[in-house]
C-alpha positions as CSV (number, residue, x, y, z in Angstrom):
1,M,42.6,100.9,24.9
2,D,39.8,102.8,26.7
3,R,42.4,104.4,28.8
4,F,43.7,106.2,25.7
5,S,40.2,107.5,24.9
6,L,39.4,111.2,24.9
7,K,35.7,110.7,24.4
8,G,33.7,113.6,25.9
9,K,36.8,115.7,26.4
10,T,37.5,119.1,25.0
11,A,41.0,119.9,23.8
12,I,42.8,123.0,22.6
13,V,46.0,122.4,20.5
14,T,47.8,125.6,19.7
15,G,49.8,125.9,16.4
16,S,47.7,123.0,15.0
17,S,47.2,124.0,11.4
18,R,50.4,122.1,10.4
19,G,53.2,120.0,11.6
20,I,53.3,118.5,15.1
21,G,50.3,120.4,16.3
22,R,48.2,119.2,13.4
23,A,49.2,115.6,14.0
24,I,48.2,115.9,17.7
25,A,44.9,117.5,16.8
26,I,44.1,114.7,14.4
27,A,45.1,112.0,17.0
28,Y,43.0,113.7,19.7
29,A,40.0,113.9,17.4
30,R,40.3,110.3,16.4
31,A,40.5,109.4,20.1
32,G,37.1,111.1,20.6
33,A,37.9,114.6,21.7
34,R,36.2,117.8,20.7
35,V,39.3,119.6,19.2
36,V,39.9,123.3,18.8
37,V,42.4,123.7,15.9
38,T,44.1,127.1,16.3
39,S,46.8,129.2,14.8
40,R,47.2,132.7,13.4
41,K,45.6,131.9,10.0
42,V,42.1,130.6,10.3
43,D,42.0,129.4,6.7
44,A,44.8,126.9,7.4
45,C,42.9,125.8,10.6
46,N,39.7,125.3,8.6
47,A,41.5,122.9,6.2
48,V,42.3,120.7,9.2
49,V,38.8,121.0,10.6
50,E,37.3,120.0,7.2
51,Q,39.5,116.9,7.1
52,L,38.4,115.9,10.6
53,R,34.7,116.6,10.0
54,G,35.0,114.5,6.8
55,E,35.9,111.6,9.1
56,G,32.9,112.3,11.2
57,L,34.9,113.8,14.0
58,E,34.2,116.9,16.1
59,A,36.5,120.0,15.5
60,T,36.3,123.7,15.1
61,A,38.8,126.4,14.0
62,I,39.5,129.5,16.1
63,A,42.2,132.0,15.0
64,C,44.6,133.1,17.7
65,N,47.9,134.8,17.9
66,I,49.2,133.6,21.2
67,S,51.6,136.6,21.5
68,S,48.4,138.6,22.4
69,K,47.0,138.0,25.9
70,E,43.6,139.3,24.8
71,Q,43.5,136.7,21.9
72,V,44.5,133.9,24.3
73,T,41.7,134.8,26.6
74,A,39.3,135.0,23.6
75,L,40.4,131.6,22.4
76,V,39.5,129.9,25.6
77,D,36.3,131.9,26.0
78,Q,35.2,130.8,22.5
79,T,36.2,127.2,23.2
80,E,34.1,127.1,26.4
81,K,31.2,128.6,24.5
82,A,31.4,126.0,21.8
83,Y,32.4,122.9,23.6
84,G,32.4,123.6,27.4
85,P,35.4,123.6,29.8
86,V,38.8,122.6,28.5
87,D,40.1,119.2,29.6
88,V,43.3,119.0,27.7
89,L,45.6,121.9,26.6
90,V,48.5,121.4,24.3
91,C,50.9,124.4,24.0
92,N,52.6,123.7,20.8
93,A,52.9,127.1,19.0
94,A,56.4,128.5,19.1
95,V,58.6,130.9,17.2
96,N,62.3,131.1,16.2
97,P,63.0,134.2,14.3
98,Y,66.8,133.9,14.5
99,Y,69.3,131.3,13.4
100,G,72.9,132.0,14.4
101,P,75.2,132.7,17.3
102,M,73.8,134.5,20.3
103,S,76.3,137.3,19.9
104,G,74.3,138.3,16.8
105,I,70.7,138.2,18.1
106,T,68.8,141.4,18.5
107,D,67.0,142.4,21.7
108,E,63.8,142.4,19.8
109,A,64.3,138.8,18.5
110,F,65.3,137.5,21.9
111,S,62.3,139.1,23.6
112,K,60.0,137.6,20.9
113,V,61.3,134.1,21.5
114,M,60.9,134.4,25.3
115,D,57.5,136.0,25.1
116,V,55.9,133.6,22.7
117,N,57.6,130.4,23.7
118,I,57.3,130.8,27.5
119,R,55.1,133.6,28.6
120,S,52.3,132.8,26.2
121,N,52.2,129.2,27.5
122,L,51.8,130.6,31.0
123,W,48.9,132.8,29.9
124,M,47.2,129.7,28.4
125,V,47.7,127.6,31.5
126,N,46.6,130.3,33.9
127,R,43.4,130.7,31.9
128,V,42.5,127.0,31.8
129,A,44.0,125.4,34.9
130,P,41.6,126.9,37.5
131,G,38.7,125.4,35.6
132,M,40.4,122.0,35.4
133,A,41.1,122.2,39.1
134,E,37.5,123.0,39.9
135,R,36.4,119.8,38.0
136,G,39.0,117.7,39.7
137,G,41.5,117.2,36.8
138,G,42.9,118.0,33.5
139,S,46.1,117.6,31.4
140,I,48.5,120.2,30.1
141,V,51.1,119.3,27.5
142,I,53.9,121.7,26.5
143,I,55.8,120.9,23.4
144,S,59.5,121.6,24.2
145,S,62.5,120.4,22.3
146,I,65.8,118.5,22.7
147,A,67.3,121.9,22.1
148,G,66.5,122.6,25.7
149,L,68.7,119.7,26.8
150,T,71.9,120.5,24.9
151,G,74.0,123.5,24.0
152,S,73.6,125.1,20.6
153,R,75.7,127.4,18.5
154,V,72.8,128.5,16.3
155,L,69.6,128.0,18.2
156,G,70.6,129.6,21.5
157,A,67.6,131.7,22.4
158,Y,65.2,129.0,21.2
159,A,67.1,126.5,23.3
160,I,66.8,128.7,26.4
161,S,63.1,129.0,25.9
162,K,62.6,125.3,25.5
163,A,64.6,124.6,28.6
164,A,62.4,127.1,30.4
165,D,59.3,125.3,29.2
166,M,60.6,122.1,30.9
167,Q,61.0,124.0,34.2
168,L,57.6,125.6,33.7
169,A,56.0,122.2,33.5
170,R,57.7,121.1,36.7
171,N,56.6,124.2,38.5
172,L,53.0,123.9,37.3
173,A,52.9,120.2,38.1
174,L,53.6,121.1,41.7
175,E,51.3,124.1,41.7
176,W,48.2,122.3,40.3
177,G,48.9,118.6,41.0
178,K,47.0,118.4,44.3
179,Q,43.9,119.5,42.3
180,G,44.3,116.7,39.8
181,V,45.9,118.8,37.0
182,R,48.9,117.1,35.3
183,T,51.5,119.1,33.4
184,N,54.2,117.6,31.2
185,C,56.5,118.3,28.3
186,I,57.4,116.5,25.2
187,A,60.9,117.2,23.7
188,P,61.0,116.2,20.1
189,G,64.2,115.9,18.2
190,L,64.5,116.8,14.5
191,I,61.1,116.4,13.0
192,K,60.2,116.8,9.4
193,T,58.0,120.0,9.7
194,D,57.9,123.3,8.0
195,F,59.1,124.9,11.2
196,A,62.4,122.8,11.1
197,K,62.8,122.9,7.4
198,A,66.0,124.9,7.6
199,L,67.6,121.9,9.3
200,W,66.3,118.9,7.5
201,D,66.2,120.5,4.1
202,N,69.9,121.3,4.3
203,P,72.0,118.3,3.2
204,K,74.8,119.2,5.6
205,T,72.7,119.6,8.7
206,L,70.5,116.5,7.7
207,A,73.7,114.4,7.4
208,A,74.8,115.5,10.8
209,A,71.5,114.7,12.3
210,L,71.4,111.2,10.7
211,A,75.0,110.6,11.8
212,S,74.0,111.2,15.5
213,S,70.9,109.1,15.3
214,P,71.0,105.5,16.4
215,L,68.0,104.9,14.1
216,N,69.6,106.8,11.2
217,A,66.4,108.8,10.8
218,I,64.6,112.0,11.6
219,G,61.0,112.0,12.9
220,D,57.6,112.7,11.4
221,P,54.9,114.7,13.2
222,E,52.9,111.6,13.8
223,D,55.8,110.3,15.9
224,I,55.0,112.9,18.5
225,A,51.3,112.5,18.5
226,G,51.3,109.1,20.3
227,A,53.1,110.6,23.4
228,A,50.7,113.6,23.4
229,L,47.8,111.1,23.4
230,L,49.4,109.2,26.3
231,L,49.8,112.4,28.3
232,G,46.4,113.8,27.5
233,S,44.5,110.7,28.4
234,D,43.9,108.5,31.4
235,A,46.7,106.2,30.2
236,G,49.1,108.9,31.5
237,R,47.2,109.6,34.7
238,F,50.3,108.9,36.9
239,I,52.7,111.1,34.8
240,T,53.3,114.7,35.7
241,G,56.2,117.1,35.9
242,T,58.3,115.2,33.4
243,T,59.7,115.6,29.9
244,I,59.4,112.8,27.4
245,V,62.2,112.9,24.9
246,I,61.3,111.7,21.4
247,D,64.4,112.0,19.2
248,G,65.3,108.6,17.8
249,G,68.0,108.4,20.4
250,A,69.9,111.5,19.2
251,T,70.6,112.9,22.7
252,I,72.0,109.7,24.2
253,G,75.5,110.4,22.9
254,G,78.0,107.7,21.8
255,E,79.6,107.3,18.5
256,A,78.2,108.9,15.4
């Protein structure tokens, strides 16, 4: 189990005040990492930090709106000042301001999805990867979605951004791999989070999701944290440039 340890490592998890990001931050802290909990609202981050510190774990809260390059830079600067160089980066924060056919999405909404879900991840990576390379290694985990693997009538722009995240991980794995930096994606299926509440809280869409699931279930945030720990730790040292799908089998097809 030592291979899953993050003892002595510094990790940033974006969008970690709730949902999948929160579950990953908790898993990392319990594995021994010094964890930076970050989202736009520092009070929500502080609540997670208080929980972790109550368990005797090391964590700090830093507010950051990842749509601002200046705030992204400041986030990493403050992390390095508090804990030292970043060893593990989890790009989890994302937006989806529009639900419906792509024929109805505004230019503003489309640009927001692309900027936050793709470009901001690149900003984060470009800030931390050189330091990882200098020290001979590090791990970058991008939270994508199975929406990036299938077509969608109502999540078109979001799906495009999540497919792009998978390609971003492949490109970065090639770009930084020789220096020991691994980059991977996790593609969750429907997870019971506030972000996806419009899907699982609607009886019709929930029924459709359950019908397509071999396990007849949707996931919880903790179901994603284990894979994030694998990819962030030495247990995943030979994994790079790939996407791990965690969807209860929803994308394998077959009969409902």
